C-alpha positions as CSV (number, residue, x, y, z in Angstrom):
1,X,27.9,14.7,-43.5
2,X,24.0,15.1,-44.4
3,X,23.0,15.5,-41.1
4,X,25.2,18.6,-40.2
5,X,22.8,21.4,-40.1
6,X,20.4,19.3,-37.5
7,X,23.5,18.4,-35.4
8,X,24.2,22.5,-35.5
9,X,20.6,23.2,-34.5
10,X,20.9,20.8,-31.9
11,X,23.7,21.9,-30.8
12,X,22.6,26.1,-30.6
13,X,18.8,24.5,-28.7
14,X,21.1,22.6,-26.1
15,X,23.1,25.9,-26.2
16,X,20.1,28.0,-25.2
17,X,18.9,25.5,-22.6
18,X,21.9,25.3,-20.8
19,X,21.8,29.3,-20.8
20,X,18.3,29.5,-19.6
21,X,19.2,27.1,-16.7
22,X,22.2,28.8,-15.5
23,X,19.8,32.0,-15.6
24,X,17.3,30.4,-13.5
25,X,19.6,29.2,-10.7
26,X,21.0,32.2,-10.7
27,X,18.2,34.1,-9.6
28,X,17.0,30.8,-7.5
29,X,20.1,30.7,-5.8
30,X,21.9,33.9,-5.3
31,X,21.7,35.5,-1.7
32,X,19.4,38.6,-1.7
33,X,22.0,41.8,-2.1
34,X,21.3,45.3,-0.3
35,X,23.2,47.9,-1.6
36,X,22.7,52.2,-2.0
37,X,22.5,53.0,-4.8
38,X,21.6,55.5,-7.7
39,X,19.5,55.7,-11.0
40,X,21.8,56.5,-13.8
41,X,20.0,55.4,-17.4
42,X,16.7,54.0,-18.5
43,X,16.4,52.9,-21.5
44,X,13.6,51.3,-23.8
45,X,14.1,48.2,-26.5
46,X,12.4,47.1,-28.8
47,X,11.9,43.1,-28.9
48,X,11.0,40.2,-31.4
49,X,7.8,38.6,-30.0
50,X,5.7,36.3,-32.0
51,X,3.1,36.6,-29.6
52,X,2.5,40.1,-30.1
53,X,0.2,41.2,-32.5
54,X,2.7,44.0,-34.4
55,X,5.7,40.9,-34.1
56,X,7.5,43.2,-31.6
57,X,7.1,44.5,-28.0
58,X,9.3,46.8,-25.9
59,X,11.4,45.8,-22.7
60,X,12.2,48.5,-20.1
61,X,16.0,48.8,-18.4
62,X,16.9,50.6,-15.5
63,X,20.6,51.0,-14.6
64,X,22.0,51.4,-10.9
65,X,25.3,52.7,-9.9
66,X,25.8,51.2,-6.7
67,X,29.9,51.9,-5.6
68,X,32.1,51.3,-8.6
69,X,29.3,48.5,-9.8
70,X,26.6,49.3,-12.6
71,X,23.6,47.0,-12.3
72,X,21.0,46.6,-15.1
73,X,17.8,44.9,-14.9
74,X,14.6,44.8,-16.9
75,X,11.5,45.8,-15.1
76,X,7.6,45.8,-16.2
77,X,6.4,49.6,-17.7
78,X,4.6,50.4,-14.1
79,X,8.1,50.3,-12.5
80,X,9.8,51.8,-15.5
81,X,7.7,54.8,-15.2
82,X,8.4,55.0,-11.4
83,X,11.9,55.4,-11.3
84,X,13.6,58.9,-11.7
85,X,16.9,59.4,-12.8
86,X,19.7,60.6,-10.4
87,X,17.2,58.8,-8.0
88,X,19.3,57.8,-4.7
89,X,18.1,54.7,-2.2
90,X,18.4,51.6,-1.0
91,X,18.7,48.6,-3.8
92,X,17.6,45.2,-2.9
93,X,18.0,42.1,-5.9
94,X,18.6,38.7,-6.1
95,X,20.3,37.5,-8.8
96,X,18.6,39.3,-12.0
97,X,15.5,40.6,-10.0
98,X,14.9,43.7,-8.5
99,X,13.0,43.2,-5.2
100,X,13.0,46.9,-3.6
101,X,14.6,50.4,-4.2
102,X,13.5,52.9,-1.7
């Protein structure tokens, strides 16, 4: 009974490891998909980072409407600035990564 916190911690680490592995495999094994899409939303999110001087860093997300489906991706700050709301084009993506939007 003394080691319950250790088992809980180990369980959390195991679940996080499995989630990361699943995401990695999804990105690697997913086929490249190409769809007509429109940029419908852009968002910045402040996230904690022990590597940043302030302890925080900004993540950039872009959401596309492709038919009845909404697709959201994290992108670089540079890419984020290039996307315009209501911009329409062909979105090419693989798993959770954008390959191209033109």
